[in-house]
N, C-alpha and C positions, 0 to 999 in steps of 0.2 A: 235580677237584683232581689235582695232580701232586706226589708226594713223592719226595725223593731216597732212593734205595735204595743201600746200600753192600753190595757183593758181595766176599767174600774167598774165595780158594782155599786150602784146607788140604791136608794130605798125602793125605787120602783122600776129601774131600768139599768142597762149597761151602757157605758160610754167607752169609746176607743179613739185614740189619736196616735199620730206618727210624729215623734219628735223631730225627725229629719225632714219632714214635709209640713212646714207651718201652715195651719189652716185646714189640714186634712184630718177630718174627724167624722165619727158616726155614732148614732145612738140607736138602741133597739131594746126590745123586751127580754131577749135571751142572749146568752153568751154566744151560742152558735150563730144567731142572726146578726149580732154586731160584728162578728168576725167575717161573715160573708159581706156585709155592707162596707166594712173598712177595706176589704180587698177591692171591691168595686170603686170605692172612693180613691184609693191609691192609683188605680189604673186611670180614672178620670182626671185626677190631679196631674199625673205625668203627661197625659195626652194634652191637657191644657197648656202645660209648660212648653211642650214641643211646638204646639201651634203658635204660641207667642214668641217662639225663638229664644226661650230662656234656658238656662243651664239646668240639667236634671241633677239634683243634689245626690252625691254619693252617700250610701248608708254609712253612718259613723257612730250612731248610738249603740250601746250594748246594755245588757242587764246582768245583774248578779243577785244571788240570794244570800243574805247575811244572817247568820244565827246570832241572836241577842239573848242574853240571860235576863229574865225578869227580875226586877229589884225586890 
């Protein structure tokens, strides 16, 4: 499965979360590190859902880049 991961750059770190997996998030000092950590978080999150007998959410989020003219 492929899930959309949102990565945001903050003043001192990067954060990442998965809209289709509420509560699945990671933070790190670099973009590469946060991407590695969110992969691990997704695997851990899904493993926990399976162990609890819960449904694994199907990926449904998507992204788009929209051009906007500055005023």
